[in-house]
C-alpha positions in Angstrom: -39.1 20.3 33.9 -38.9 17.0 35.7 -41.3 15.6 32.7 -39.2 16.9 30.1 -36.0 15.0 31.8 -38.2 11.9 31.9 -38.9 12.0 28.2 -35.5 12.5 27.5 -34.4 9.8 29.4 -37.1 7.6 28.2 -36.3 8.4 24.6 -32.7 7.4 25.2 -33.3 4.2 26.7 -35.6 3.2 23.8 -32.9 4.1 21.1 -30.5 2.1 23.5 -33.0 -1.0 23.2 -33.4 -0.5 19.4 -29.5 -0.4 18.8 -29.6 -3.8 21.1 -32.0 -5.2 19.1 -30.8 -4.6 15.8 -27.5 -5.8 16.5 -29.1 -9.2 18.1 -31.1 -9.6 14.8 -28.1 -9.1 12.9 -26.2 -11.3 14.9 -29.0 -13.8 14.4 -29.2 -13.6 10.8 -25.5 -13.9 10.1 -25.0 -17.2 12.1 -27.7 -18.9 10.3 -25.8 -18.4 7.0 -23.1 -21.3 6.9 -21.3 -19.9 4.3 -20.8 -16.6 6.0 -19.9 -18.2 9.2 -17.2 -20.3 7.2 -16.0 -17.4 5.5 -15.5 -15.6 8.5 -14.1 -18.4 10.2 -11.5 -18.5 7.1 -10.5 -14.6 7.6 -9.9 -14.9 11.4 -7.7 -18.0 11.3 -5.7 -15.9 8.4 -5.4 -13.0 10.5 -4.2 -14.9 13.7 -2.1 -17.1 11.3 -0.7 -13.5 9.8 0.0 -12.3 13.4 1.5 -15.7 14.6 3.9 -16.7 11.8 6.8 -15.7 13.3 6.1 -18.0 16.6 4.7 -21.0 14.6 6.7 -21.1 11.6 9.2 -23.9 11.8 11.9 -22.5 9.3 13.0 -19.1 8.2 11.1 -18.6 5.0 13.9 -17.1 2.8 16.7 -19.9 4.0 17.1 -22.8 2.1 17.2 -25.8 4.9 18.8 -28.4 2.9 19.5 -28.1 -0.7 19.7 -31.9 -1.3 16.0 -31.9 -0.5 14.7 -29.2 -3.5 11.4 -30.3 -4.6 10.6 -32.9 -2.0 7.1 -33.9 -1.8 4.3 -33.4 1.2 5.0 -35.4 4.2 9.1 -35.4 3.9 10.4 -35.2 7.2 10.2 -32.1 9.0 8.6 -30.5 6.0 5.1 -31.3 5.7 4.2 -29.4 2.6 7.4 -30.1 1.3 10.0 -27.9 0.1 10.6 -25.6 -3.3 12.9 -25.3 -5.8 15.4 -23.8 -3.8 15.2 -26.2 -0.7 13.0 -23.8 1.3 10.4 -25.2 3.4 7.0 -24.5 1.8 4.8 -24.4 5.0 7.2 -21.6 6.5 6.6 -19.6 3.3 3.2 -19.9 3.2 2.9 -19.1 7.0 5.0 -16.0 6.5 3.3 -14.9 3.1 -0.1 -14.7 4.8 0.7 -11.2 6.2 1.9 -10.0 2.9 -1.1 -11.4 0.8 -3.8 -9.9 3.6 -1.9 -6.5 3.3 -2.2 -6.6 -0.5 -6.1 -7.1 0.1 -6.6 -4.8 3.2 -4.6 -1.7 2.3 -5.7 -1.0 -1.2 -9.2 -1.4 0.1 -8.4 0.9 3.3 -7.0 4.0 1.1 -9.7 3.4 -1.6 -12.5 3.4 1.3 -11.1 6.7 2.3 -10.6 8.5 -1.1 -13.6 7.3 -2.5 -16.1 7.6 0.4 -14.7 11.6 -0.1 -15.1 12.2 -3.5 -18.6 10.0 -4.2 -20.2 12.0 -1.0 -18.7 15.3 -2.5 -20.2 14.4 -6.1 -23.3 12.7 -5.0 -24.5 15.5 -2.4 -23.4 18.7 -4.2 -23.8 17.3 -7.7 -23.2 20.0 -10.1 -20.1 20.7 -12.2 -18.0 19.1 -9.0 -19.8 16.2 -9.0 -19.6 16.1 -12.5 -15.5 16.5 -13.1 -15.3 13.8 -10.3 -17.5 11.0 -12.4 -16.5 11.9 -15.6 -12.7 11.4 -14.2 -14.0 7.8 -13.1 -15.4 7.6 -16.0 -12.3 7.7 -17.8 -10.8 5.1 -15.4 -13.5 2.9 -16.0 -13.1 3.1 -19.6 -10.0 0.8 -19.1 -10.7 -2.6 -18.1 -9.4 -3.4 -14.3 -6.9 -6.1 -15.2 -5.7 -3.8 -18.4 -5.3 -0.8 -16.0 -3.9 -2.4 -13.5 -0.8 -4.1 -15.5 -0.2 -0.9 -17.1 0.1 1.1 -13.9 2.1 -1.6 -12.4 4.4 -1.9 -15.4 5.0 2.1 -15.3 5.5 2.6 -11.3 7.5 -1.0 -11.1 7.7 -3.9 -8.8 7.6 -3.6 -4.7 5.1 -3.5 -2.1 4.6 0.1 -1.9 3.9 0.4 -5.6 1.5 -2.9 -5.7 -0.6 -1.5 -3.1 -0.7 2.2 -5.0 -1.5 0.1 -8.3 -4.4 -1.9 -6.4 -5.8 1.4 -4.5 -6.2 3.5 -8.1 -7.7 0.3 -10.0 -10.7 0.0 -6.9 -11.0 3.9 -6.7 -13.8 4.6 -9.1 -15.3 1.1 -8.6 -16.1 2.1 -5.0 -16.6 5.4 -5.7 -19.3 4.7 -7.8 -21.0 2.7 -5.3 -20.7 5.8 -3.1 -22.3 8.3 -5.4 -25.2 6.2 -6.1 -26.1 5.5 -2.3 -25.6 9.1 -1.8 -27.8 10.4 -3.9 -30.0 7.5 -2.9 -29.8 8.9 0.4 -30.0 12.5 -0.4 -33.4 12.6 -1.5 -34.8 10.8 1.7 -37.4 12.9 3.8 -34.9 13.5 6.9 -32.4 15.1 4.8 -34.9 17.6 3.3 -35.8 18.5 7.0 -32.4 18.6 8.2 -31.7 21.5 5.6 -35.1 22.9 6.1 -34.1 23.3 10.0 -30.7 25.3 8.9 -28.1 22.2 9.6 -25.2 22.6 7.5 -23.7 20.8 4.7 -21.0 19.3 7.0 -23.0 18.5 9.6 -25.6 16.6 7.2 -22.7 14.8 5.4 -21.0 13.3 8.7 -24.3 13.0 10.8 -26.7 11.8 8.2 -25.5 11.0 5.0 -22.2 8.8 5.6 -23.8 6.3 8.4 -26.4 5.8 6.2 -24.3 4.7 3.4 -21.6 3.0 5.7 -23.0 -0.4 6.0 -23.4 -0.8 2.2 -20.1 0.5 1.6 -18.4 -1.7 4.1 -20.3 -4.5 2.5 -18.8 -4.0 -0.8 -15.5 -3.3 0.4 -15.1 -6.2 2.3 -16.6 -8.7 -0.8 -13.9 -7.3 -2.6 -10.8 -7.7 -0.1 -10.6 -11.1 -1.8 -10.4 -9.8 -5.3 -7.6 -7.3 -4.2 -6.0 -10.5 -3.1 -6.5 -12.4 -6.2 -5.6 -9.7 -8.1 -2.2 -8.7 -6.5 -1.5 -12.5 -6.7 -2.0 -12.4 -10.4 0.5 -9.2 -10.8 3.2 -11.0 -8.6 2.5 -13.9 -10.8 3.6 -11.7 -13.7 6.7 -10.2 -11.9 5.0 -6.8 -11.6 4.6 -7.4 -7.9 6.4 -8.5 -5.4 9.8 -9.9 -5.7 11.7 -12.6 -4.4 12.9 -13.8 -2.0 9.9 -12.5 0.0 7.6 -14.8 0.7 3.9 -14.0 -0.8 1.3 -16.4 -2.6 1.5 -14.8 -6.0 5.3 -14.9 -6.2 5.5 -18.5 -4.4 2.8 -19.8 -7.4 5.1 -18.2 -10.2 8.3 -20.1 -8.5 6.4 -23.3 -8.8 5.0 -22.7 -12.5 8.4 -23.9 -14.2 8.6 -27.2 -12.0 4.7 -28.1 -12.1 5.3 -31.0 -13.8 7.7 -32.6 -11.3 6.6 -30.7 -8.2 3.0 -29.7 -8.5 2.8 -28.9 -5.1 5.1 -26.0 -5.2 2.5 -24.1 -6.9 -0.6 -25.8 -5.7 -0.3 -25.2 -1.9 -0.1 -21.2 -2.5 -2.8 -21.4 -5.3 -5.0 -23.2 -2.6 -4.2 -20.5 -0.1 -5.3 -17.8 -2.3 -8.9 -19.3 -3.3 -9.8 -20.2 0.0 -9.1 -16.4 1.5 -11.0 -15.1 -1.4 -13.7 -17.5 -1.1 -13.7 -16.6 2.8 -13.7 -12.6 2.1 -16.5 -13.3 -0.6 -18.6 -15.5 1.8 -17.7 -12.8 4.7 -19.2 -10.0 2.5 -22.3 -11.8 1.2 -23.2 -12.6 4.8 -22.8 -9.4 6.0 -25.0 -8.0 3.4 -27.9 -10.0 4.1 -27.3 -9.8 8.0 -27.4 -5.8 7.5 -30.3 -5.3 4.9 -33.5 -5.6 6.9 -35.1 -6.8 3.6 -33.1 -9.8 3.1 -32.9 -10.2 6.9 -36.3 -10.8 7.8 -37.1 -13.3 4.7 
């Protein structure tokens, strides 16, 4: 009896050591990727700015401080990044717009993650008529280009933050579902899944205990990379007038406000455009770094 307990404790400690070792190797590989570290810094700074914007913002983002200073350039006294066409401080609007812009990226990916993992795992594990039905619906959505589908949905649902998040979620679901479906089929054929079935494990136990943990890293990497895409796409819809509406500070709508005065005051559109670019690139770099760190084959090269 003591021998059995000793073996169990030894096996548990060995798994703990392997887990710590894997985490160390992933962190070591991630640190070596300068682009991934740069992306992580941008993402972390963006999140901090979004949280602290009400504290660090010098002015109210939706109130014109001085209409006589409209379109004044960067460096104007008291206004580091200048003012827009209504006399509002651009720095304050950028800071406050960070939360809204990040939410446009995070929330659709989060909602699509929940829906797509459920649909993709069911379709990939059970296959048959249910899997075929789910994937044929995804194929129908695939038939429409992402931009065209997004514009059509936004036009039908209307503008505003909830409708914009709904539009982006629907647009992203077929792509993520396809990734989950492919990963599930690959894991489903592994020997340990066959062994689990032979031992009498229920489907629910296999899906939650074996399938999902083994596809999670791939799905998280794909989602991380596409948060930047959702921010760009959402900002584009706001630029077209189908997303966030004035006077809310959001980078896409700020860029739209600046397009009419771009020859007189290019900074009005340039700064929110730069913010969109930096955050999108940051998430792309972070996603690529996570992919390399989580994949043992790429990590060991």
